[in-house]
BALOBA-1460 file (C-alpha; in Angstrom, 3 decimals):
// residues 398
<rec num="1" residu="x" x="-16.070" y="-0.596" z="13.997"/>
<rec num="2" residu="x" x="-18.358" y="1.732" z="15.925"/>
<rec num="3" residu="x" x="-17.401" y="5.437" z="16.075"/>
<rec num="4" residu="x" x="-17.577" y="5.252" z="19.887"/>
<rec num="5" residu="x" x="-14.255" y="3.373" z="19.831"/>
<rec num="6" residu="x" x="-11.615" y="5.795" z="18.596"/>
<rec num="7" residu="x" x="-8.103" y="4.997" z="17.478"/>
<rec num="8" residu="x" x="-5.611" y="4.924" z="20.313"/>
<rec num="9" residu="x" x="-4.635" y="8.553" z="21.086"/>
<rec num="10" residu="x" x="-1.176" y="7.716" z="22.443"/>
<rec num="11" residu="x" x="-0.104" y="5.555" z="19.495"/>
<rec num="12" residu="x" x="-1.527" y="7.733" z="16.739"/>
<rec num="13" residu="x" x="-0.231" y="10.957" z="18.268"/>
<rec num="14" residu="x" x="3.242" y="9.564" z="17.516"/>
<rec num="15" residu="x" x="2.356" y="9.637" z="13.815"/>
<rec num="16" residu="x" x="1.059" y="13.215" z="13.882"/>
<rec num="17" residu="x" x="4.579" y="14.515" z="14.415"/>
<rec num="18" residu="x" x="7.898" y="12.712" z="14.200"/>
<rec num="19" residu="x" x="11.032" y="14.047" z="15.904"/>
<rec num="20" residu="x" x="9.440" y="17.491" z="16.129"/>
<rec num="21" residu="x" x="8.343" y="17.740" z="12.463"/>
<rec num="22" residu="x" x="4.718" y="17.357" z="11.342"/>
<rec num="23" residu="x" x="4.265" y="13.931" z="9.705"/>
<rec num="24" residu="x" x="0.700" y="12.656" z="9.102"/>
<rec num="25" residu="x" x="-0.697" y="15.517" z="11.167"/>
<rec num="26" residu="x" x="-4.471" y="15.428" z="11.300"/>
<rec num="27" residu="x" x="-5.056" y="13.450" z="8.112"/>
<rec num="28" residu="x" x="-7.371" y="10.501" z="7.490"/>
<rec num="29" residu="x" x="-5.065" y="7.994" z="9.187"/>
<rec num="30" residu="x" x="-4.510" y="9.904" z="12.432"/>
<rec num="31" residu="x" x="-7.596" y="12.109" z="12.948"/>
<rec num="32" residu="x" x="-9.219" y="11.060" z="16.250"/>
<rec num="33" residu="x" x="-12.159" y="13.494" z="16.057"/>
<rec num="34" residu="x" x="-14.885" y="11.416" z="14.362"/>
<rec num="35" residu="x" x="-16.847" y="14.378" z="13.007"/>
<rec num="36" residu="x" x="-13.766" y="16.038" z="11.519"/>
<rec num="37" residu="x" x="-12.553" y="12.690" z="10.132"/>
<rec num="38" residu="x" x="-15.992" y="11.998" z="8.622"/>
<rec num="39" residu="x" x="-15.942" y="15.370" z="6.853"/>
<rec num="40" residu="x" x="-12.509" y="14.599" z="5.396"/>
<rec num="41" residu="x" x="-13.534" y="11.123" z="4.303"/>
<rec num="42" residu="x" x="-16.680" y="12.405" z="2.594"/>
<rec num="43" residu="x" x="-14.621" y="14.889" z="0.541"/>
<rec num="44" residu="x" x="-12.030" y="12.299" z="-0.465"/>
<rec num="45" residu="x" x="-14.329" y="9.292" z="-1.059"/>
<rec num="46" residu="x" x="-15.335" y="10.349" z="-4.568"/>
<rec num="47" residu="x" x="-11.678" y="10.341" z="-5.686"/>
<rec num="48" residu="x" x="-11.392" y="6.664" z="-4.720"/>
<rec num="49" residu="x" x="-14.727" y="5.504" z="-6.134"/>
<rec num="50" residu="x" x="-14.732" y="2.626" z="-8.607"/>
<rec num="51" residu="x" x="-16.007" y="4.775" z="-11.475"/>
<rec num="52" residu="x" x="-13.245" y="7.350" z="-10.978"/>
<rec num="53" residu="x" x="-10.458" y="4.785" z="-10.531"/>
<rec num="54" residu="x" x="-11.382" y="2.930" z="-13.738"/>
<rec num="55" residu="x" x="-10.206" y="6.052" z="-15.563"/>
<rec num="56" residu="x" x="-6.655" y="5.332" z="-14.344"/>
<rec num="57" residu="x" x="-6.334" y="1.944" z="-16.068"/>
<rec num="58" residu="x" x="-4.293" y="3.509" z="-18.889"/>
<rec num="59" residu="x" x="-1.764" y="4.869" z="-16.377"/>
<rec num="60" residu="x" x="-1.614" y="1.527" z="-14.544"/>
<rec num="61" residu="x" x="-0.921" y="-0.197" z="-17.865"/>
<rec num="62" residu="x" x="1.691" y="2.314" z="-19.033"/>
<rec num="63" residu="x" x="3.593" y="2.310" z="-15.755"/>
<rec num="64" residu="x" x="3.476" y="-1.503" z="-15.571"/>
<rec num="65" residu="x" x="4.849" y="-1.672" z="-19.125"/>
<rec num="66" residu="x" x="7.810" y="0.437" z="-17.990"/>
<rec num="67" residu="x" x="8.601" y="-2.200" z="-15.380"/>
<rec num="68" residu="x" x="8.170" y="-5.048" z="-17.859"/>
<rec num="69" residu="x" x="10.714" y="-3.438" z="-20.198"/>
<rec num="70" residu="x" x="13.203" y="-3.017" z="-17.345"/>
<rec num="71" residu="x" x="12.703" y="-6.661" z="-16.335"/>
<rec num="72" residu="x" x="13.001" y="-7.905" z="-19.918"/>
<rec num="73" residu="x" x="16.483" y="-6.384" z="-20.157"/>
<rec num="74" residu="x" x="17.473" y="-8.399" z="-17.085"/>
<rec num="75" residu="x" x="15.659" y="-11.639" z="-18.002"/>
<rec num="76" residu="x" x="18.608" y="-13.755" z="-19.138"/>
<rec num="77" residu="x" x="18.217" y="-16.439" z="-16.478"/>
<rec num="78" residu="x" x="21.479" y="-15.370" z="-14.826"/>
<rec num="79" residu="x" x="21.184" y="-11.758" z="-13.681"/>
<rec num="80" residu="x" x="19.983" y="-11.254" z="-10.102"/>
<rec num="81" residu="x" x="17.034" y="-8.847" z="-9.957"/>
<rec num="82" residu="x" x="16.028" y="-7.008" z="-6.776"/>
<rec num="83" residu="x" x="12.258" y="-7.204" z="-7.239"/>
<rec num="84" residu="x" x="11.324" y="-5.468" z="-3.983"/>
<rec num="85" residu="x" x="13.410" y="-2.402" z="-4.821"/>
<rec num="86" residu="x" x="11.867" y="-2.164" z="-8.296"/>
<rec num="87" residu="x" x="8.346" y="-2.597" z="-6.900"/>
<rec num="88" residu="x" x="8.905" y="0.146" z="-4.338"/>
<rec num="89" residu="x" x="10.150" y="2.564" z="-6.989"/>
<rec num="90" residu="x" x="7.366" y="1.713" z="-9.438"/>
<rec num="91" residu="x" x="4.535" y="2.006" z="-6.897"/>
<rec num="92" residu="x" x="6.000" y="5.363" z="-5.871"/>
<rec num="93" residu="x" x="5.874" y="6.506" z="-9.504"/>
<rec num="94" residu="x" x="2.275" y="5.256" z="-9.853"/>
<rec num="95" residu="x" x="0.881" y="6.984" z="-6.753"/>
<rec num="96" residu="x" x="2.710" y="10.197" z="-7.716"/>
<rec num="97" residu="x" x="1.206" y="10.154" z="-11.222"/>
<rec num="98" residu="x" x="-2.308" y="8.945" z="-10.429"/>
<rec num="99" residu="x" x="-2.809" y="10.971" z="-7.264"/>
<rec num="100" residu="x" x="-0.869" y="14.180" z="-7.875"/>
<rec num="101" residu="x" x="0.134" y="14.391" z="-11.541"/>
<rec num="102" residu="x" x="3.833" y="14.156" z="-10.646"/>
<rec num="103" residu="x" x="6.380" y="12.498" z="-12.941"/>
<rec num="104" residu="x" x="8.973" y="11.155" z="-10.483"/>
<rec num="105" residu="x" x="10.505" y="8.526" z="-12.796"/>
<rec num="106" residu="x" x="12.229" y="6.793" z="-9.876"/>
<rec num="107" residu="x" x="12.016" y="3.427" z="-11.661"/>
<rec num="108" residu="x" x="14.699" y="4.605" z="-14.090"/>
<rec num="109" residu="x" x="16.595" y="6.928" z="-11.736"/>
<rec num="110" residu="x" x="16.917" y="5.898" z="-8.112"/>
<rec num="111" residu="x" x="19.101" y="8.930" z="-7.385"/>
<rec num="112" residu="x" x="16.050" y="11.209" z="-7.161"/>
<rec num="113" residu="x" x="15.439" y="12.323" z="-3.565"/>
<rec num="114" residu="x" x="12.052" y="10.640" z="-3.053"/>
<rec num="115" residu="x" x="13.022" y="6.957" z="-2.663"/>
<rec num="116" residu="x" x="15.602" y="7.882" z="-0.028"/>
<rec num="117" residu="x" x="13.135" y="10.215" z="1.705"/>
<rec num="118" residu="x" x="10.547" y="7.455" z="2.031"/>
<rec num="119" residu="x" x="13.160" y="4.979" z="3.240"/>
<rec num="120" residu="x" x="14.162" y="7.435" z="5.962"/>
<rec num="121" residu="x" x="10.543" y="8.145" z="6.926"/>
<rec num="122" residu="x" x="9.781" y="4.428" z="7.348"/>
<rec num="123" residu="x" x="12.979" y="4.009" z="9.389"/>
<rec num="124" residu="x" x="11.776" y="6.912" z="11.498"/>
<rec num="125" residu="x" x="8.391" y="5.247" z="12.073"/>
<rec num="126" residu="x" x="10.163" y="2.103" z="13.255"/>
<rec num="127" residu="x" x="12.688" y="3.898" z="15.470"/>
<rec num="128" residu="x" x="10.202" y="6.376" z="16.972"/>
<rec num="129" residu="x" x="8.550" y="3.487" z="18.819"/>
<rec num="130" residu="x" x="11.497" y="3.624" z="21.220"/>
<rec num="131" residu="x" x="10.870" y="6.703" z="23.411"/>
<rec num="132" residu="x" x="14.596" y="7.037" z="24.162"/>
<rec num="133" residu="x" x="15.822" y="6.854" z="20.543"/>
<rec num="134" residu="x" x="15.782" y="10.583" z="19.865"/>
<rec num="135" residu="x" x="17.691" y="11.391" z="23.064"/>
<rec num="136" residu="x" x="20.758" y="9.262" z="22.280"/>
<rec num="137" residu="x" x="23.582" y="11.404" z="20.804"/>
<rec num="138" residu="x" x="24.620" y="8.722" z="18.301"/>
<rec num="139" residu="x" x="21.237" y="8.965" z="16.554"/>
<rec num="140" residu="x" x="21.313" y="12.687" z="15.788"/>
<rec num="141" residu="x" x="22.401" y="12.328" z="12.150"/>
<rec num="142" residu="x" x="19.687" y="9.769" z="11.365"/>
<rec num="143" residu="x" x="17.035" y="11.861" z="13.120"/>
<rec num="144" residu="x" x="18.071" y="14.914" z="11.110"/>
<rec num="145" residu="x" x="17.761" y="12.908" z="7.886"/>
<rec num="146" residu="x" x="14.247" y="11.849" z="8.887"/>
<rec num="147" residu="x" x="13.320" y="15.454" z="9.611"/>
<rec num="148" residu="x" x="14.685" y="16.660" z="6.255"/>
<rec num="149" residu="x" x="12.809" y="13.856" z="4.490"/>
<rec num="150" residu="x" x="9.534" y="14.875" z="6.137"/>
<rec num="151" residu="x" x="10.120" y="18.510" z="5.179"/>
<rec num="152" residu="x" x="10.757" y="17.481" z="1.561"/>
<rec num="153" residu="x" x="7.463" y="15.558" z="1.393"/>
<rec num="154" residu="x" x="5.447" y="18.344" z="2.978"/>
<rec num="155" residu="x" x="7.108" y="21.023" z="0.848"/>
<rec num="156" residu="x" x="6.323" y="19.037" z="-2.313"/>
<rec num="157" residu="x" x="2.737" y="18.554" z="-1.164"/>
<rec num="158" residu="x" x="2.273" y="22.252" z="-0.530"/>
<rec num="159" residu="x" x="3.620" y="23.144" z="-3.980"/>
<rec num="160" residu="x" x="1.329" y="20.591" z="-5.685"/>
<rec num="161" residu="x" x="-1.786" y="21.778" z="-3.858"/>
<rec num="162" residu="x" x="-1.045" y="25.489" z="-4.370"/>
<rec num="163" residu="x" x="-0.340" y="25.129" z="-8.095"/>
<rec num="164" residu="x" x="-3.349" y="22.891" z="-8.734"/>
<rec num="165" residu="x" x="-5.754" y="25.104" z="-6.793"/>
<rec num="166" residu="x" x="-4.527" y="28.133" z="-8.761"/>
<rec num="167" residu="x" x="-4.980" y="26.292" z="-12.073"/>
<rec num="168" residu="x" x="-8.534" y="25.273" z="-11.148"/>
<rec num="169" residu="x" x="-9.417" y="28.831" z="-10.112"/>
<rec num="170" residu="x" x="-8.042" y="30.175" z="-13.413"/>
<rec num="171" residu="x" x="-9.962" y="27.547" z="-15.442"/>
<rec num="172" residu="x" x="-6.694" y="26.170" z="-16.806"/>
<rec num="173" residu="x" x="-6.432" y="22.539" z="-18.015"/>
<rec num="174" residu="x" x="-5.693" y="20.210" z="-15.086"/>
<rec num="175" residu="x" x="-5.042" y="16.452" z="-14.959"/>
<rec num="176" residu="x" x="-7.996" y="14.311" z="-13.930"/>
<rec num="177" residu="x" x="-6.146" y="12.822" z="-10.987"/>
<rec num="178" residu="x" x="-7.051" y="12.263" z="-7.348"/>
<rec num="179" residu="x" x="-5.840" y="15.703" z="-6.238"/>
<rec num="180" residu="x" x="-8.065" y="17.489" z="-8.766"/>
<rec num="181" residu="x" x="-11.103" y="15.493" z="-7.661"/>
<rec num="182" residu="x" x="-10.423" y="16.205" z="-3.979"/>
<rec num="183" residu="x" x="-9.955" y="19.944" z="-4.542"/>
<rec num="184" residu="x" x="-13.143" y="20.149" z="-6.592"/>
<rec num="185" residu="x" x="-15.062" y="18.243" z="-3.903"/>
<rec num="186" residu="x" x="-13.765" y="20.326" z="-1.006"/>
<rec num="187" residu="x" x="-15.337" y="23.510" z="0.270"/>
<rec num="188" residu="x" x="-12.540" y="25.889" z="-0.635"/>
<rec num="189" residu="x" x="-13.442" y="28.446" z="2.027"/>
<rec num="190" residu="x" x="-13.122" y="25.914" z="4.837"/>
<rec num="191" residu="x" x="-10.280" y="23.784" z="3.504"/>
<rec num="192" residu="x" x="-7.184" y="23.653" z="5.684"/>
<rec num="193" residu="x" x="-3.954" y="23.645" z="3.668"/>
<rec num="194" residu="x" x="-1.956" y="21.891" z="6.397"/>
<rec num="195" residu="x" x="-4.657" y="19.225" z="6.599"/>
<rec num="196" residu="x" x="-4.525" y="18.797" z="2.811"/>
<rec num="197" residu="x" x="-0.747" y="18.330" z="3.050"/>
<rec num="198" residu="x" x="-1.305" y="15.761" z="5.828"/>
<rec num="199" residu="x" x="-3.363" y="13.694" z="3.407"/>
<rec num="200" residu="x" x="-0.835" y="14.223" z="0.602"/>
<rec num="201" residu="x" x="1.842" y="12.640" z="2.818"/>
<rec num="202" residu="x" x="-0.577" y="9.926" z="4.027"/>
<rec num="203" residu="x" x="-1.465" y="8.878" z="0.466"/>
<rec num="204" residu="x" x="2.163" y="8.893" z="-0.604"/>
<rec num="205" residu="x" x="3.366" y="6.767" z="2.312"/>
<rec num="206" residu="x" x="0.407" y="4.361" z="2.453"/>
<rec num="207" residu="x" x="-0.121" y="4.335" z="-1.305"/>
<rec num="208" residu="x" x="3.188" y="2.813" z="-2.307"/>
<rec num="209" residu="x" x="4.896" y="1.118" z="0.655"/>
<rec num="210" residu="x" x="2.145" y="-1.413" z="1.430"/>
<rec num="211" residu="x" x="1.445" y="-2.167" z="-2.242"/>
<rec num="212" residu="x" x="5.132" y="-2.824" z="-2.922"/>
<rec num="213" residu="x" x="5.227" y="-5.169" z="0.079"/>
<rec num="214" residu="x" x="2.192" y="-7.104" z="-1.130"/>
<rec num="215" residu="x" x="3.766" y="-7.524" z="-4.573"/>
<rec num="216" residu="x" x="7.065" y="-8.619" z="-3.001"/>
<rec num="217" residu="x" x="5.391" y="-11.164" z="-0.734"/>
<rec num="218" residu="x" x="3.442" y="-12.488" z="-3.743"/>
<rec num="219" residu="x" x="6.601" y="-13.140" z="-5.776"/>
<rec num="220" residu="x" x="8.343" y="-14.600" z="-2.715"/>
<rec num="221" residu="x" x="5.562" y="-17.087" z="-1.958"/>
<rec num="222" residu="x" x="4.753" y="-18.022" z="-5.564"/>
<rec num="223" residu="x" x="8.404" y="-18.903" z="-6.170"/>
<rec num="224" residu="x" x="7.842" y="-21.998" z="-4.015"/>
<rec num="225" residu="x" x="4.385" y="-22.771" z="-5.441"/>
<rec num="226" residu="x" x="5.023" y="-23.972" z="-9.037"/>
<rec num="227" residu="x" x="1.604" y="-25.624" z="-9.417"/>
<rec num="228" residu="x" x="-0.165" y="-22.427" z="-8.405"/>
<rec num="229" residu="x" x="2.024" y="-20.388" z="-10.774"/>
<rec num="230" residu="x" x="1.100" y="-22.732" z="-13.643"/>
<rec num="231" residu="x" x="-2.589" y="-22.309" z="-12.849"/>
<rec num="232" residu="x" x="-2.190" y="-18.521" z="-12.676"/>
<rec num="233" residu="x" x="-0.357" y="-18.385" z="-16.004"/>
<rec num="234" residu="x" x="-3.068" y="-20.495" z="-17.626"/>
<rec num="235" residu="x" x="-5.718" y="-18.059" z="-16.382"/>
<rec num="236" residu="x" x="-3.727" y="-15.019" z="-17.547"/>
<rec num="237" residu="x" x="-3.169" y="-16.639" z="-20.956"/>
<rec num="238" residu="x" x="-6.904" y="-17.258" z="-21.286"/>
<rec num="239" residu="x" x="-8.090" y="-13.833" z="-20.097"/>
<rec num="240" residu="x" x="-5.281" y="-11.535" z="-21.295"/>
<rec num="241" residu="x" x="-3.560" y="-13.541" z="-24.021"/>
<rec num="242" residu="x" x="-0.682" y="-11.561" z="-25.490"/>
<rec num="243" residu="x" x="-2.342" y="-8.159" z="-25.522"/>
<rec num="244" residu="x" x="-0.513" y="-5.233" z="-23.954"/>
<rec num="245" residu="x" x="-3.331" y="-3.289" z="-22.310"/>
<rec num="246" residu="x" x="-5.442" y="-4.858" z="-19.589"/>
<rec num="247" residu="x" x="-9.010" y="-3.570" z="-19.250"/>
<rec num="248" residu="x" x="-10.863" y="-3.213" z="-15.968"/>
<rec num="249" residu="x" x="-13.268" y="-5.927" z="-17.136"/>
<rec num="250" residu="x" x="-10.269" y="-8.271" z="-17.493"/>
<rec num="251" residu="x" x="-9.377" y="-7.783" z="-13.831"/>
<rec num="252" residu="x" x="-12.772" y="-9.103" z="-12.793"/>
<rec num="253" residu="x" x="-12.225" y="-12.239" z="-14.871"/>
<rec num="254" residu="x" x="-8.900" y="-13.011" z="-13.163"/>
<rec num="255" residu="x" x="-10.672" y="-14.888" z="-10.385"/>
<rec num="256" residu="x" x="-7.832" y="-17.206" z="-9.386"/>
<rec num="257" residu="x" x="-5.341" y="-14.323" z="-9.272"/>
<rec num="258" residu="x" x="-7.779" y="-12.529" z="-6.952"/>
<rec num="259" residu="x" x="-7.871" y="-15.595" z="-4.686"/>
<rec num="260" residu="x" x="-4.066" y="-15.782" z="-4.645"/>
<rec num="261" residu="x" x="-3.728" y="-12.108" z="-3.710"/>
<rec num="262" residu="x" x="-6.259" y="-12.493" z="-0.900"/>
<rec num="263" residu="x" x="-4.379" y="-15.519" z="0.434"/>
<rec num="264" residu="x" x="-1.131" y="-13.512" z="0.326"/>
<rec num="265" residu="x" x="-2.813" y="-10.849" z="2.458"/>
<rec num="266" residu="x" x="-3.943" y="-13.513" z="4.935"/>
<rec num="267" residu="x" x="-0.418" y="-14.784" z="5.567"/>
<rec num="268" residu="x" x="1.526" y="-11.608" z="4.807"/>
<rec num="269" residu="x" x="-0.591" y="-8.507" z="5.478"/>
<rec num="270" residu="x" x="1.663" y="-5.454" z="5.023"/>
<rec num="271" residu="x" x="-0.323" y="-3.749" z="7.805"/>
<rec num="272" residu="x" x="-0.516" y="-6.318" z="10.571"/>
<rec num="273" residu="x" x="-3.581" y="-4.958" z="12.352"/>
<rec num="274" residu="x" x="-5.332" y="-2.001" z="13.875"/>
<rec num="275" residu="x" x="-5.925" y="-0.481" z="17.313"/>
<rec num="276" residu="x" x="-8.921" y="0.907" z="19.163"/>
<rec num="277" residu="x" x="-9.261" y="2.638" z="22.510"/>
<rec num="278" residu="x" x="-11.981" y="2.278" z="25.135"/>
<rec num="279" residu="x" x="-12.811" y="5.573" z="26.787"/>
<rec num="280" residu="x" x="-15.348" y="3.875" z="29.063"/>
<rec num="281" residu="x" x="-15.509" y="0.502" z="30.804"/>
<rec num="282" residu="x" x="-16.971" y="-2.242" z="28.566"/>
<rec num="283" residu="x" x="-18.055" y="-5.857" z="28.789"/>
<rec num="284" residu="x" x="-17.463" y="-7.587" z="25.434"/>
<rec num="285" residu="x" x="-18.339" y="-11.285" z="24.986"/>
<rec num="286" residu="x" x="-18.398" y="-11.599" z="28.764"/>
<rec num="287" residu="x" x="-14.908" y="-10.112" z="29.163"/>
<rec num="288" residu="x" x="-14.538" y="-6.953" z="31.215"/>
<rec num="289" residu="x" x="-12.474" y="-4.304" z="29.423"/>
<rec num="290" residu="x" x="-11.389" y="-1.416" z="31.679"/>
<rec num="291" residu="x" x="-11.770" y="2.210" z="30.653"/>
<rec num="292" residu="x" x="-8.859" y="3.846" z="28.818"/>
<rec num="293" residu="x" x="-7.603" y="0.528" z="27.454"/>
<rec num="294" residu="x" x="-5.831" y="-0.011" z="24.137"/>
<rec num="295" residu="x" x="-7.117" y="-2.997" z="22.144"/>
<rec num="296" residu="x" x="-4.932" y="-4.347" z="19.352"/>
<rec num="297" residu="x" x="-6.520" y="-6.491" z="16.634"/>
<rec num="298" residu="x" x="-3.893" y="-8.435" z="14.715"/>
<rec num="299" residu="x" x="-4.967" y="-9.870" z="11.369"/>
<rec num="300" residu="x" x="-1.452" y="-11.320" z="10.883"/>
<rec num="301" residu="x" x="-1.777" y="-13.523" z="13.985"/>
<rec num="302" residu="x" x="-5.436" y="-14.412" z="13.407"/>
<rec num="303" residu="x" x="-4.681" y="-15.329" z="9.798"/>
<rec num="304" residu="x" x="-2.172" y="-17.909" z="11.030"/>
<rec num="305" residu="x" x="-4.415" y="-19.564" z="13.650"/>
<rec num="306" residu="x" x="-6.013" y="-22.967" z="12.950"/>
<rec num="307" residu="x" x="-8.931" y="-21.797" z="15.067"/>
<rec num="308" residu="x" x="-9.970" y="-19.515" z="12.190"/>
<rec num="309" residu="x" x="-8.352" y="-21.105" z="9.124"/>
<rec num="310" residu="x" x="-7.891" y="-24.847" z="8.677"/>
<rec num="311" residu="x" x="-4.194" y="-25.745" z="8.146"/>
<rec num="312" residu="x" x="-3.521" y="-22.050" z="8.594"/>
<rec num="313" residu="x" x="0.152" y="-22.117" z="7.579"/>
<rec num="314" residu="x" x="-0.605" y="-23.855" z="4.275"/>
<rec num="315" residu="x" x="-0.798" y="-21.488" z="1.301"/>
<rec num="316" residu="x" x="-4.192" y="-22.328" z="-0.205"/>
<rec num="317" residu="x" x="-5.877" y="-19.759" z="-2.507"/>
<rec num="318" residu="x" x="-8.972" y="-21.987" z="-2.717"/>
<rec num="319" residu="x" x="-9.940" y="-20.691" z="0.740"/>
<rec num="320" residu="x" x="-11.186" y="-17.624" z="-1.105"/>
<rec num="321" residu="x" x="-13.051" y="-19.375" z="-3.910"/>
<rec num="322" residu="x" x="-16.705" y="-18.501" z="-4.430"/>
<rec num="323" residu="x" x="-19.071" y="-20.126" z="-1.983"/>
<rec num="324" residu="x" x="-16.422" y="-20.808" z="0.674"/>
<rec num="325" residu="x" x="-17.262" y="-19.394" z="4.111"/>
<rec num="326" residu="x" x="-14.581" y="-17.725" z="6.206"/>
<rec num="327" residu="x" x="-14.538" y="-15.743" z="9.454"/>
<rec num="328" residu="x" x="-15.100" y="-12.118" z="8.490"/>
<rec num="329" residu="x" x="-13.679" y="-10.619" z="11.676"/>
<rec num="330" residu="x" x="-10.461" y="-12.651" z="11.473"/>
<rec num="331" residu="x" x="-9.412" y="-11.359" z="8.057"/>
<rec num="332" residu="x" x="-9.048" y="-7.608" z="7.725"/>
<rec num="333" residu="x" x="-5.874" y="-6.625" z="5.827"/>
<rec num="334" residu="x" x="-7.496" y="-3.268" z="5.022"/>
<rec num="335" residu="x" x="-9.216" y="-2.948" z="8.421"/>
<rec num="336" residu="x" x="-13.031" y="-2.997" z="8.686"/>
<rec num="337" residu="x" x="-15.916" y="-0.597" z="9.127"/>
<rec num="338" residu="x" x="-16.079" y="3.110" z="8.302"/>
<rec num="339" residu="x" x="-12.336" y="3.609" z="8.914"/>
<rec num="340" residu="x" x="-11.253" y="0.848" z="6.559"/>
<rec num="341" residu="x" x="-8.527" y="1.729" z="4.031"/>
<rec num="342" residu="x" x="-9.820" y="4.241" z="1.477"/>
<rec num="343" residu="x" x="-7.214" y="3.039" z="-1.054"/>
<rec num="344" residu="x" x="-8.169" y="-0.661" z="-0.991"/>
<rec num="345" residu="x" x="-9.672" y="-0.778" z="-4.499"/>
<rec num="346" residu="x" x="-6.891" y="1.429" z="-5.899"/>
<rec num="347" residu="x" x="-4.139" y="-0.835" z="-4.578"/>
<rec num="348" residu="x" x="-5.750" y="-4.097" z="-5.690"/>
<rec num="349" residu="x" x="-6.367" y="-2.795" z="-9.221"/>
<rec num="350" residu="x" x="-2.710" y="-1.765" z="-9.369"/>
<rec num="351" residu="x" x="-1.459" y="-5.101" z="-7.981"/>
<rec num="352" residu="x" x="-3.590" y="-7.141" z="-10.393"/>
<rec num="353" residu="x" x="-2.376" y="-5.223" z="-13.444"/>
<rec num="354" residu="x" x="1.259" y="-5.621" z="-12.397"/>
<rec num="355" residu="x" x="0.972" y="-9.306" z="-11.470"/>
<rec num="356" residu="x" x="-1.028" y="-10.186" z="-14.591"/>
<rec num="357" residu="x" x="1.621" y="-8.614" z="-16.823"/>
<rec num="358" residu="x" x="4.458" y="-10.227" z="-14.858"/>
<rec num="359" residu="x" x="2.876" y="-13.699" z="-15.092"/>
<rec num="360" residu="x" x="2.121" y="-13.102" z="-18.762"/>
<rec num="361" residu="x" x="5.754" y="-12.338" z="-19.591"/>
<rec num="362" residu="x" x="8.138" y="-14.156" z="-17.238"/>
<rec num="363" residu="x" x="9.218" y="-17.359" z="-15.564"/>
<rec num="364" residu="x" x="11.011" y="-16.693" z="-12.284"/>
<rec num="365" residu="x" x="12.921" y="-18.283" z="-9.429"/>
<rec num="366" residu="x" x="14.287" y="-16.977" z="-6.140"/>
<rec num="367" residu="x" x="18.030" y="-16.596" z="-5.696"/>
<rec num="368" residu="x" x="18.979" y="-18.561" z="-2.549"/>
<rec num="369" residu="x" x="19.219" y="-18.167" z="0.352"/>
<rec num="370" residu="x" x="15.719" y="-16.885" z="1.131"/>
<rec num="371" residu="x" x="14.644" y="-17.187" z="4.762"/>
<rec num="372" residu="x" x="10.972" y="-16.265" z="4.124"/>
<rec num="373" residu="x" x="11.147" y="-14.268" z="7.346"/>
<rec num="374" residu="x" x="9.369" y="-10.966" z="7.830"/>
<rec num="375" residu="x" x="10.763" y="-7.560" z="8.804"/>
<rec num="376" residu="x" x="8.587" y="-5.081" z="10.686"/>
<rec num="377" residu="x" x="9.422" y="-1.515" z="9.642"/>
<rec num="378" residu="x" x="6.089" y="-0.034" z="10.649"/>
<rec num="379" residu="x" x="4.717" y="-2.114" z="7.789"/>
<rec num="380" residu="x" x="5.708" y="-5.732" z="7.103"/>
<rec num="381" residu="x" x="8.032" y="-6.667" z="4.252"/>
<rec num="382" residu="x" x="10.248" y="-9.674" z="3.308"/>
<rec num="383" residu="x" x="13.348" y="-9.634" z="5.520"/>
<rec num="384" residu="x" x="15.726" y="-10.682" z="2.718"/>
<rec num="385" residu="x" x="14.123" y="-8.625" z="-0.009"/>
<rec num="386" residu="x" x="13.067" y="-10.643" z="-3.053"/>
<rec num="387" residu="x" x="15.944" y="-11.349" z="-5.431"/>
<rec num="388" residu="x" x="15.004" y="-13.354" z="-8.539"/>
<rec num="389" residu="x" x="16.341" y="-14.695" z="-11.804"/>
<rec num="390" residu="x" x="13.969" y="-14.214" z="-14.719"/>
<rec num="391" residu="x" x="13.417" y="-15.766" z="-18.131"/>
<rec num="392" residu="x" x="10.945" y="-14.608" z="-20.798"/>
<rec num="393" residu="x" x="8.030" y="-16.963" z="-21.294"/>
<rec num="394" residu="x" x="8.463" y="-18.767" z="-24.610"/>
<rec num="395" residu="x" x="5.395" y="-17.360" z="-26.377"/>
<rec num="396" residu="x" x="5.807" y="-13.688" z="-25.541"/>
<rec num="397" residu="x" x="7.846" y="-11.276" z="-27.628"/>
<rec num="398" residu="x" x="8.397" y="-7.677" z="-26.520"/>
């Protein structure tokens, strides 16, 4: 957590560029220079503050309603619904709208270039771990697709930033989204356009992939927890009732849903851990750590160890009930310290709105077979996807 331990330069340099094209560059995720990172974080923090994010509740509600309508058309108890695909497209639409004022509409049209571009980028992240991958002739087509996908994202980011900056300078009406707040907070004379694009790509990738995975894992696990689902639906019925729009104050009252989502992140964290690098020799807890050593902290493994969590493989949301103690340094799905995830509050507000509406409207079951295994594609996701059959809950009419 201390600034003296930087992120691992070898690992994170692989994310700066991918197959010769700039990827996350020198953005918040990959910046190893603490002072430069701190300057970036200070500029961007205000855009992710609680007070600013509360203003996006209307967008969260509207976008979630779009998904509910799509699901209602498929909720005949027979049709097989690919929930993970829908979640990935919806969370992409949400981050595009809330962060950059873009109307991607991928939920209703998966032929737009962005879903494929992000799929290719995440494949690239997974494949780039193998240092020989890019030198094998049979991989040239896939590598070229990854490169084109990265260029599309960066080109879109540059257009967004240029147009918005021009509108602000000309005192034209601009959306009150994250990009506007960042540009207004930044010192325009010192701002680096390439660095701004780095963060555009970072927010896009991190802001939808991990959230979609958390939602998918939640549906996957709840499908085999009928008693917990019943308790969740009772809470949603009490707090939300049959109203369409969920207020921020409602989210705070959904205490059991919060516990469930935290327990999902214990067993299925989309980001499995974080890395730090020791420049100098250290002795930590009596253990000698050599200089220039990479340390990997894995919240996925620690979350499944009985040493830290009693009956660790049992899904038990009551672990996170008020008053229960738990080991702070063994549970860090959003990392810890000053470099913890800036989008943590954003993502959990989004997930709660979506899950509350889903539980309000539908009964669901998994289509077998479901292995409950996990696929590592740079982030963790359900290996089999999450295919469900849905039925409307008896008391809710669209």
